[in-house]
C-alpha positions in Angstrom: 0.0 -0.1 0.1 1.2 3.5 -0.8 1.3 5.9 2.1 -0.4 9.2 1.0 -1.3 12.6 2.7 -3.4 15.3 1.4 -3.0 18.9 2.6 -5.9 21.1 1.6 -8.2 18.1 1.7 -11.5 20.1 1.9 -10.7 22.4 -1.1 -11.6 21.4 -4.8 -8.3 19.8 -5.6 -8.2 17.8 -2.4 -11.9 16.8 -2.9 -10.9 15.5 -6.4 -8.0 13.7 -4.9 -10.0 12.0 -2.4 -12.5 11.0 -5.1 -9.7 9.1 -6.9 -8.2 7.5 -3.9 -11.7 6.4 -2.5 -12.3 4.5 -5.7 -9.4 2.1 -4.9 -9.2 2.3 -1.1 -7.1 -0.7 -0.6 -4.3 0.6 -2.6 -3.6 3.5 -0.2 -2.8 4.0 3.4 -3.8 7.7 4.3 -1.5 9.2 6.8 -2.8 12.7 7.0 -5.6 15.0 5.9 -5.7 18.7 6.5 -8.3 21.3 6.0 -9.7 24.7 7.1 -13.0 25.5 8.6 -15.1 22.7 7.0 -14.8 20.4 10.1 -17.7 18.2 9.0 -16.2 17.5 5.7 -12.7 16.9 7.0 -13.9 14.7 9.7 -16.1 12.7 7.4 -13.3 12.2 4.7 -10.9 11.3 7.5 -13.4 8.5 8.7 -13.9 7.4 5.0 -10.3 7.0 4.3 -9.3 5.9 7.8 -6.5 8.5 8.2 -4.0 8.4 10.9 -4.4 12.2 11.7 -6.8 15.0 10.6 -5.7 18.5 11.1 -7.5 21.8 10.9 -5.7 25.1 10.2 -8.3 26.9 12.6 -7.0 26.3 16.2 -10.2 27.4 17.5 -11.9 24.4 16.0 -9.9 21.8 17.6 -12.5 20.7 20.1 -15.2 20.6 17.2 -12.8 18.3 15.2 -12.1 16.0 18.2 -15.8 15.6 18.9 -16.5 14.7 15.1 -13.7 12.0 15.4 -14.6 10.6 18.8 -14.3 6.9 19.0 -12.6 6.4 15.6 -9.0 6.4 16.8 -8.2 9.0 14.4 -5.9 11.8 15.8 -7.1 15.4 15.8 -4.9 18.4 15.6 -5.0 22.1 14.8 -2.9 25.1 13.8 0.1 25.7 11.3 2.7 23.6 13.7 0.4 20.7 13.6 0.1 20.9 9.9 3.8 21.0 9.7 4.2 18.0 11.9 1.7 16.0 9.8 3.7 16.8 6.7 6.8 15.6 8.3 5.3 12.1 8.8 6.7 9.5 6.3 4.6 9.2 3.2 5.3 8.1 -0.4 3.0 10.7 -2.2 1.8 14.1 -0.9 -0.7 16.3 -2.3 0.0 19.9 -1.6 -3.2 21.9 -2.2 -3.2 24.3 0.6 -4.2 27.7 -1.1 -1.6 30.5 -0.8 1.7 31.0 0.8 0.7 28.9 3.8 1.2 25.9 1.6 5.1 26.5 1.3 6.2 25.1 4.6 4.2 21.9 4.6 5.5 21.3 1.1 9.0 21.6 2.1 8.4 19.2 5.2 7.3 16.7 2.7 10.3 17.0 0.4 12.5 16.6 3.3 11.1 13.2 3.9 11.8 12.1 0.3 8.2 12.0 -0.7 6.8 12.5 -4.2 5.1 16.0 -3.9 2.1 16.5 -6.2 2.3 20.2 -6.3 -1.1 22.2 -6.6 0.1 24.9 -4.5 1.6 27.3 -7.2 2.6 29.9 -4.6 5.4 27.4 -3.4 7.3 28.0 -6.7 6.2 31.6 -7.1 7.7 32.6 -3.7 10.4 30.2 -3.3 11.0 28.4 -6.4 14.9 27.9 -6.0 14.4 26.7 -2.4 11.7 24.2 -3.4 13.7 22.6 -6.3 16.9 22.5 -4.5 15.2 20.9 -1.3 13.7 18.2 -3.5 17.0 17.5 -5.2 19.0 17.4 -1.8 16.5 14.7 -0.4 15.9 12.7 -3.5 12.3 13.9 -3.6 10.2 14.3 -6.9 7.7 17.0 -7.7 4.9 16.4 -10.0 2.9 19.3 -11.2 -0.9 19.3 -10.7 -2.0 22.4 -12.2 -3.6 21.4 -15.5 -1.3 23.7 -17.6 1.9 22.4 -16.0 0.8 18.8 -16.0 0.1 19.3 -19.8 3.5 20.6 -20.3 5.1 17.9 -18.4 3.2 15.2 -20.3 4.1 16.8 -23.7 7.9 16.8 -22.7 8.0 13.1 -22.0 10.9 11.6 -24.0 11.8 15.1 -25.3 15.0 17.1 -24.9 14.4 20.4 -23.1 17.2 22.0 -25.5 14.9 21.4 -28.3 12.0 23.5 -26.9 11.5 27.0 -28.4 8.3 28.0 -26.6 5.9 27.0 -24.0 2.2 28.2 -24.4 -0.2 28.0 -21.4 -3.8 28.7 -22.0 -6.3 30.7 -20.0 -10.1 30.5 -20.1 -10.4 34.3 -19.5 -12.5 33.9 -16.6 -15.8 35.4 -15.8 -15.1 38.7 -17.5 -13.4 37.6 -20.7 -16.1 39.3 -22.9 -16.7 42.3 -20.5 -15.4 45.9 -21.5 -12.9 47.5 -19.2 -15.6 49.8 -17.9 -17.7 46.7 -16.8 -14.8 45.2 -15.2 -14.1 48.3 -13.1 -17.5 47.9 -11.4 -17.4 44.1 -11.0 -18.4 42.6 -7.7 -16.8 39.8 -5.8 -19.9 37.6 -6.6 -19.7 38.2 -10.3 -15.9 37.5 -10.3 -16.4 34.3 -8.4 -18.3 32.5 -11.1 -16.2 30.6 -13.5 -17.7 29.7 -17.1 -15.6 26.4 -17.2 -14.1 25.2 -14.0 -15.4 24.3 -10.6 -12.9 25.9 -8.3 -12.8 27.7 -4.9 -13.7 31.4 -4.6 -10.1 32.9 -4.6 -8.6 31.0 -7.4 -11.9 31.9 -9.5 -11.4 35.3 -8.9 -7.6 35.1 -9.8 -8.8 33.4 -12.9 -11.0 36.5 -13.9 -8.1 38.9 -13.2 -5.5 36.6 -14.9 -3.4 36.6 -11.7 -3.8 33.1 -11.4 -2.2 32.7 -15.0 0.5 35.2 -14.0 1.4 33.1 -11.2 1.5 30.0 -13.6 4.0 31.9 -15.8 6.3 32.3 -12.8 5.6 28.6 -11.8 6.5 27.6 -15.4 9.9 29.2 -15.5 10.7 27.8 -11.9 9.5 24.2 -12.7 10.9 23.8 -16.2 13.9 26.0 -15.8 13.2 27.8 -19.1 13.7 31.5 -19.9 10.7 33.6 -19.1 10.7 35.0 -22.6 9.9 31.5 -23.9 6.6 31.5 -21.9 3.4 32.6 -23.8 -0.2 32.8 -22.8 -3.2 32.3 -24.9 -6.9 33.0 -24.0 -8.7 29.8 -24.9 -12.3 29.9 -24.0 -13.2 26.3 -24.3 -10.5 25.2 -21.7 -9.7 21.9 -23.6 -6.2 22.6 -24.8 -4.3 23.1 -21.6 -0.8 23.8 -22.9 1.2 23.6 -26.0 5.1 23.0 -26.5 6.8 24.4 -29.5 9.9 22.7 -30.7 12.9 23.8 -32.9 11.4 21.9 -35.9 8.4 24.0 -35.8 6.2 21.3 -34.2 3.5 22.2 -31.6 2.7 19.4 -29.1 -0.6 20.1 -27.5 -2.3 18.4 -24.5 -6.1 18.3 -25.0 -8.6 17.1 -22.5 -11.8 18.0 -20.6 -11.8 20.7 -17.8 -11.6 18.2 -15.1 -8.7 18.4 -12.5 -8.9 14.6 -11.8 -6.9 14.2 -15.1 -3.7 16.1 -13.7 -4.4 14.6 -10.2 -4.6 11.1 -11.5 -1.6 11.4 -13.7 0.5 12.5 -10.7 -1.0 10.0 -8.6 -0.3 7.1 -10.8 2.8 8.3 -12.5 4.8 6.9 -14.3 1.9 4.7 -15.1 -1.1 6.0 -17.0 -4.3 4.5 -15.7 -8.0 4.7 -16.5 -9.8 7.9 -15.0 -13.3 8.7 -14.5 -13.2 11.8 -16.8 -15.2 12.7 -19.8 -14.0 11.5 -23.2 -14.0 14.3 -25.7 -16.0 14.2 -29.0 -14.0 16.6 -31.2 -16.4 16.3 -34.0 -19.3 17.5 -31.6 -17.1 20.2 -30.2 -16.5 21.4 -33.8 -13.9 24.1 -33.2 -11.3 25.5 -30.9 -10.7 29.2 -30.5 -7.6 31.3 -29.3 -6.9 34.8 -28.9 -4.0 36.9 -27.6 -4.7 38.3 -23.9 -5.3 42.2 -24.1 -2.6 43.8 -21.9 -5.0 46.5 -20.9 -7.3 44.0 -19.4 -4.7 41.6 -17.9 -1.8 43.7 -16.5 -1.0 40.7 -14.2 0.7 39.0 -17.1 3.1 41.9 -17.7 3.8 42.1 -14.0 4.7 38.4 -14.0 7.3 38.9 -16.6 8.8 41.8 -14.7 9.0 39.7 -11.6 10.9 37.1 -13.4 13.3 39.7 -14.8 13.8 41.1 -11.4 14.6 37.9 -9.7 15.5 37.3 -6.1 12.4 37.7 -3.8 10.4 39.4 -6.2 8.1 36.5 -6.5 7.4 36.6 -2.8 6.5 40.2 -3.0 4.2 39.5 -6.0 2.4 36.8 -4.4 1.9 38.5 -1.0 0.8 41.7 -2.7 -1.6 39.8 -4.8 -3.2 37.9 -1.9 -3.6 41.0 0.3 -5.1 42.9 -2.7 -7.6 40.2 -3.4 -8.6 40.3 0.3 -9.1 44.1 -0.3 -11.4 43.4 -3.2 -13.5 40.7 -1.3 -13.8 43.3 1.5 -14.9 45.8 -1.1 -12.2 48.3 -0.2 -10.9 48.4 -3.8 -12.3 47.7 -7.2 -11.5 44.6 -9.4 -9.1 46.5 -11.6 -7.5 48.2 -8.7 -6.0 44.8 -7.5 -3.3 45.0 -10.3 -2.7 48.7 -9.3 -2.1 47.6 -5.7 0.4 44.9 -6.8 2.3 47.1 -9.3 2.6 49.7 -6.5 4.1 47.1 -4.1 6.5 45.8 -6.7 7.6 49.4 -7.4 8.2 50.3 -3.8 10.0 46.9 -2.9 11.7 45.2 -5.7 14.2 47.9 -6.2 15.8 47.1 -2.9 19.2 45.4 -3.2 18.6 43.5 -0.1 15.6 41.8 -1.9 17.5 41.4 -4.9 20.5 39.7 -3.4 19.0 38.0 -0.4 19.4 34.3 -0.1 16.2 32.6 -0.7 15.4 30.6 2.5 12.1 30.0 4.4 12.9 32.8 6.8 13.7 35.4 4.0 10.5 34.4 2.1 8.4 34.7 5.2 9.8 38.0 6.1 9.4 39.4 2.5 5.8 38.0 2.5 5.1 40.0 5.8 6.8 43.2 4.4 4.8 43.0 1.2 1.5 42.6 2.9 2.1 45.6 5.1 3.1 47.5 1.9 -0.1 46.3 0.1 -2.2 47.4 3.0 -0.6 51.0 2.9 -1.1 51.1 -1.1 -4.8 50.1 -0.6 -5.1 53.0 2.0 -3.6 55.4 -0.4 -6.1 54.5 -3.1 -9.1 55.1 -0.7 -7.8 58.5 0.3 
């Protein structure tokens, strides 16, 4: 039996992972599940999968979790330290699906055990790509991408020489506002931004899709994971969300990965790798689909993409600044303190204020420096939002 842990078990990625594991329960020994405030879901899944430990990130809900697991023998724990401890427990395969910068430390702990890390937490590579990749190398661990775009690139590169790659194209649905005018986008509400036309995802990532900040993070993630120059990375708006990525080679060929908008494909590929096994996903009928459409993203509508390339050009801890500013700006939008388009203004202002600092450019990328930079960028974003509202 393979020992597996799932961090971020109550989110959409975690639930899809559990769906696949629960279909073959005798093949897996579930070590740890972690979740947020949905204690009923976390406890039910821990019972269903007979996990060793269930951890909630919310320390105030520990007694609720203990009560929900009473009589099962499943250990209950709470808080960031408990999540780190659970991630340090030996496992063969670990799903990293905690949303945001909070997913970095548990992912590093899993890599330090030599586990295969199925990485859905893109912020880990955005904030500390060099640290994450170096940790995996030092401990003989493997990282497998779970973002649909990076899984697609990974699959397209099987058996290929990276030196023969000329371009990597990741696609974006365009999110809820892909056909809205800039004037309409300026007045968009959090409720409108949280509705995705193709994918079933959580609130924050769905809003990031509408602003294209999600894709900006993926541009940075692509560079960190595949080690390619950022100038090689392109983004195309593809409303159907069926072509997840394309890899262009030096002979002019484009290798495309085509599949339904179902995260169980990328999760299942990582779960079963290096084998390819049957998955309960839709089989596409291309004749019925009829056509696939693509268009270049409008820089005026999606400034996040430009900012991502500026971050990669800056290097150092710029990714940590970018991610923290983005998370705090999203908080501001959800709190209705700033408008939808003002999120990019806040992020750009934080980058302007902080990334010129030589100490950030030259600092060694460690967990401590990333966390310190994250804290500084959040404070700076708060100040930038206050300035907007004056």
